[in-house]
C-alpha positions in Angstrom: 0.0 0.0 0.0 1.1 3.5 -0.8 -0.2 6.5 1.2 -0.3 9.7 -0.8 -0.6 13.0 1.0 -1.4 16.2 -0.9 -0.9 19.3 1.2 -2.6 22.6 0.4 -1.6 25.9 2.0 -4.9 27.7 1.5 -5.7 31.4 1.6 -7.6 31.8 4.9 -10.4 33.8 3.3 -11.0 31.0 0.9 -10.6 28.0 3.3 -14.3 27.0 3.5 -14.8 27.3 -0.2 -11.7 25.2 -0.9 -12.8 22.6 1.6 -16.2 22.3 -0.1 -14.6 22.1 -3.5 -12.2 19.3 -2.5 -14.8 17.2 -0.7 -17.1 17.5 -3.7 -14.3 16.6 -6.1 -13.0 13.5 -4.2 -16.4 12.1 -3.0 -16.7 9.9 -6.1 -13.0 8.9 -6.3 -13.6 5.3 -4.9 -16.1 4.5 -7.7 -13.8 6.0 -10.4 -10.5 4.7 -9.2 -10.6 1.0 -8.2 -7.1 1.1 -6.8 -8.1 3.6 -4.2 -8.3 1.7 -0.9 -9.4 4.6 1.3 -9.2 8.4 1.5 -9.9 11.3 3.8 -9.6 15.1 4.0 -7.8 16.5 7.1 -8.4 20.1 8.1 -6.2 22.5 10.0 -7.9 25.9 9.7 -7.4 28.6 8.9 -4.9 27.7 6.2 -4.0 24.0 5.8 -5.8 21.1 4.2 -4.5 17.5 3.6 -6.0 15.0 1.2 -4.7 11.6 2.3 -5.3 8.7 0.0 -4.3 5.0 0.3 -3.6 3.1 -2.9 -3.3 -0.6 -3.5 0.0 -0.3 -5.4 2.1 1.7 -7.7 0.1 0.7 -10.8 -3.1 2.1 -9.2 -1.3 5.4 -8.5 0.0 5.6 -12.1 -3.5 5.1 -13.4 -4.8 7.9 -11.2 -1.9 10.5 -11.3 0.2 9.5 -14.3 3.8 8.5 -14.8 5.1 11.3 -12.7 2.9 10.4 -9.6 5.9 10.6 -7.3 6.6 14.3 -7.7 3.6 15.9 -9.4 0.4 16.6 -7.6 -3.0 16.1 -9.2 -4.4 19.7 -9.5 -8.1 20.3 -10.0 -9.2 23.0 -12.4 -9.3 26.4 -10.7 -7.6 25.1 -7.6 -4.7 27.6 -7.7 -7.0 30.5 -7.0 -7.5 29.2 -3.5 -3.8 28.5 -2.7 -1.0 30.6 -1.2 1.6 28.3 -2.8 1.6 25.3 -5.1 0.2 22.0 -3.9 2.8 19.6 -2.4 2.6 15.9 -2.6 4.4 13.2 -0.6 4.2 9.4 -0.4 4.6 7.0 2.5 4.6 3.2 3.1 3.7 1.6 6.4 6.4 0.5 8.8 5.8 -2.4 11.0 5.6 -1.6 14.7 6.5 -5.2 15.7 
């Protein structure tokens, strides 16, 4: 499993509108992307939002985000008008605690 974290630094005056846009956009992702295991939106008002998605494998991420999935975020149309800086993306794998 690969955990993808997209971090948005949001203009505080646009935070609620951006939150609504993201939730609306990703709500249907599980139906559209079979490799998506789980996802959630994490909020840290007034200016930070994380979209955390868990993907079955690298192939599923390539199908969603393209060949440059490791270093290029997926940007929704018009998203930049809400952001203070470009969207950042990072990837993680789970480490055993045992």
